[in-house]
C-alpha positions in Angstrom: 37.2 -105.9 144.8 34.8 -103.2 145.4 32.3 -102.3 142.7 32.8 -98.9 141.1 29.7 -96.7 141.3 28.8 -94.6 138.1 26.6 -91.6 137.5 22.9 -92.0 137.9 20.4 -90.9 135.3 19.3 -87.9 137.4 22.8 -86.6 137.7 23.4 -86.9 133.9 20.1 -85.1 133.2 20.9 -82.3 135.6 24.4 -81.8 134.0 23.0 -81.7 130.5 20.3 -79.3 131.6 22.9 -77.0 133.1 25.0 -77.1 129.9 21.9 -76.3 127.7 21.0 -73.3 129.9 24.5 -71.9 129.7 24.6 -72.4 126.0 21.3 -70.7 125.5 22.3 -67.8 127.6 25.5 -67.4 125.7 23.7 -67.6 122.3 21.2 -64.9 123.3 24.0 -62.6 124.4 25.9 -63.2 121.1 22.7 -62.4 119.1 22.0 -59.2 121.1 25.6 -58.0 120.6 25.5 -58.7 116.9 22.3 -56.6 116.5 23.8 -53.7 118.4 26.9 -53.8 116.3 24.9 -53.7 113.1 22.8 -50.8 114.4 26.0 -48.9 115.3 27.5 -49.6 111.9 24.4 -48.3 110.1 24.4 -45.1 112.2 28.1 -44.6 111.4 27.6 -45.1 107.7 24.6 -42.7 107.6 26.6 -40.1 109.5 29.7 -40.4 107.4 27.7 -39.5 104.2 26.9 -36.1 105.6 30.3 -35.6 107.3 32.0 -33.9 104.4 29.2 -31.5 103.6 28.8 -30.6 107.3 32.5 -30.1 107.6 32.5 -27.7 104.6 29.6 -25.8 105.9 31.0 -25.4 109.4 34.8 -25.3 108.8 35.2 -24.1 105.2 36.9 -25.9 102.3 40.2 -26.0 100.4 40.7 -24.2 97.1 42.7 -25.4 94.0 46.0 -24.4 95.7 45.1 -26.4 98.9 44.6 -23.2 100.8 41.9 -23.0 103.5 38.9 -20.9 102.6 36.6 -20.1 105.6 32.8 -20.1 105.1 32.3 -16.3 105.0 29.3 -16.4 102.7 26.9 -16.6 105.6 28.0 -13.3 106.9 27.5 -11.4 103.6 23.7 -11.3 103.6 23.8 -10.0 107.2 26.1 -7.2 106.1 24.1 -6.4 103.0 20.9 -6.4 105.1 22.3 -3.8 107.4 22.5 -1.0 104.8 18.9 -1.7 103.7 17.4 0.1 106.7 19.8 3.0 106.1 18.2 4.1 102.8 14.8 4.1 104.6 15.9 7.0 106.7 15.8 10.6 105.6 19.6 11.1 106.0 20.7 9.6 102.6 18.2 11.7 100.7 19.8 14.8 102.0 23.3 13.8 100.9 22.7 13.6 97.1 21.0 17.0 97.2 24.2 18.5 98.6 26.3 16.6 96.0 24.9 18.1 92.8 24.6 21.5 94.2 28.4 21.8 94.5 29.1 20.0 91.2 27.5 22.4 88.8 29.4 25.3 90.3 32.7 23.9 89.2 31.5 22.3 85.9 30.6 25.5 84.1 34.0 27.0 84.9 35.7 24.3 83.0 33.1 23.9 80.2 34.1 27.1 78.4 37.7 26.0 78.2 36.6 22.8 76.3 34.9 25.0 73.7 38.3 26.3 72.7 39.5 22.7 71.9 37.5 22.4 68.6 39.1 25.6 67.3 42.5 23.9 67.3 41.1 20.4 66.1 39.9 21.5 62.7 43.2 23.4 62.0 45.2 20.2 62.4 42.7 17.9 60.7 43.0 19.3 57.2 46.8 19.4 57.4 47.0 15.6 58.1 44.1 14.5 55.8 45.8 15.2 52.5 49.0 13.5 53.6 47.2 10.3 54.5 45.1 10.4 51.3 48.2 10.6 49.1 49.6 7.4 50.7 47.1 5.2 48.8 47.8 3.0 45.8 50.0 3.9 42.9 47.5 4.1 40.1 43.7 4.3 39.7 43.2 2.8 36.2 44.8 0.7 33.5 42.8 0.3 30.3 39.3 -0.9 31.1 40.2 -1.6 34.7 39.7 1.4 37.0 38.9 2.5 40.6 37.5 5.9 41.7 40.0 5.9 44.6 42.7 3.9 46.3 43.4 3.0 49.9 46.5 2.2 51.9 45.1 -1.0 53.3 47.2 -0.6 56.6 44.6 1.3 58.6 41.6 -1.0 58.2 40.3 0.6 55.0 38.8 -1.7 52.3 39.3 -1.0 48.6 41.7 -1.0 45.8 45.4 -0.5 46.8 47.0 -0.2 43.3 46.5 -1.0 39.6 49.6 -1.4 37.5 49.6 0.3 34.1 49.9 -2.5 31.6 47.8 -4.3 29.1 47.3 -7.1 31.6 47.1 -5.0 34.8 48.1 -6.4 38.2 45.5 -5.3 40.8 45.9 -5.3 44.5 42.8 -5.1 46.8 42.7 -5.0 50.6 40.3 -6.1 53.3 42.2 -3.8 55.7 45.2 -4.2 58.0 47.5 -5.4 55.3 45.1 -8.3 54.3 45.8 -7.8 50.6 45.1 -9.9 47.5 47.0 -9.4 44.3 45.8 -10.8 40.9 46.2 -10.3 37.2 43.3 -9.4 34.9 43.5 -10.3 31.2 40.9 -9.3 28.7 39.9 -12.1 26.4 38.9 -11.9 22.7 35.3 -12.4 23.5 35.2 -9.5 25.9 35.4 -11.5 29.1 38.1 -11.2 31.8 40.3 -13.8 33.3 41.7 -13.5 36.8 45.0 -15.4 37.4 48.1 -15.3 39.7 45.8 -15.0 42.7 47.4 -14.5 46.2 45.5 -14.8 49.5 42.3 -16.1 47.9 40.3 -15.7 51.1 40.3 -11.9 50.6 38.2 -12.4 47.4 36.7 -15.6 48.5 33.2 -14.9 47.1 34.3 -15.3 43.5 33.0 -18.6 42.0 35.4 -21.6 41.8 38.2 -19.5 43.3 39.4 -22.4 45.5 39.4 -25.0 42.7 41.5 -23.1 40.1 44.2 -20.5 39.9 42.7 -19.1 36.6 39.1 -18.0 36.6 36.9 -16.4 33.9 34.9 -13.7 35.7 31.2 -13.6 35.3 28.8 -10.7 35.8 28.3 -11.7 39.5 32.0 -11.7 40.1 32.6 -8.3 38.6 29.6 -6.9 40.6 31.2 -8.3 43.7 34.6 -6.7 43.0 32.8 -3.4 42.3 30.5 -3.3 45.3 33.2 -4.6 47.8 36.4 -3.0 46.6 35.2 -0.3 44.1 37.0 -2.1 41.2 35.4 -1.4 37.9 36.1 -3.8 35.1 35.0 -3.2 31.5 
C-alpha cells in the first residue's frame, strides 16, 4: 500500500490566513454599510419632521371640510404694498377735493325738505301719547298703598302696573317686557305691612328673606326699595 500524504503545516497556515483576510474584509464592509444606513435613517427622520410644515407653506392645507386652501397669504402683503406708493403721489389728493365740491351742491337742496318733517312729527306725537298713557294699570291707590302713576309693563317700562281696591290690596309691579310680580299687602295691627302670595320673586329680589318665605313683614329698607324702584308708596 502506498502511504497517503496529508497537508503540510505551511499549507494549513496559508489557508487559515486566506480565511482570516476574507472574513476581515467582509466584516469591515458590513460595518461601513451599517454606518451609512444609520446616517441615512437619521437624515430621513430629520427631514420628515419638517415635511408637513414645508408642505403646508409650499402647497397649502386642508380646511375643516377637507377642501384644499392654497397659501395665498404671501401675496397679500405684496398687493397691500403696491397701493402705498400711490398715496405718495399728488393724484389722490386731487380726487377728494373734487368729491366734497360736488357733494354740498346737492346736500342743501334736500336739507330744507327735512326741516318740514318735524312739523308733522309733533302733530302725531301728542295724539298717540295720551292713548298709550291710558293703557297703564287699573288703579293708582288703595288705602295707604298708592303710586303716582302706573305703567303697562309691556314696553320695557318699570313701575306699578295696578293696585286693586280692597282692604288688603293686590299689587302688580313690573321690571318691563311683561316681567311682572304680583303680591298682596296686609296692614298689621302694629302698623307694619306683610307681603304675601308673591309671584316671580326675582322681580323684587332685593327684599330681605324673600327666597326663604312666602310671607314677609316689610321693614323700612324694603319699603324704600319698593318706592325707589317701582314708585310704590306704602303707609
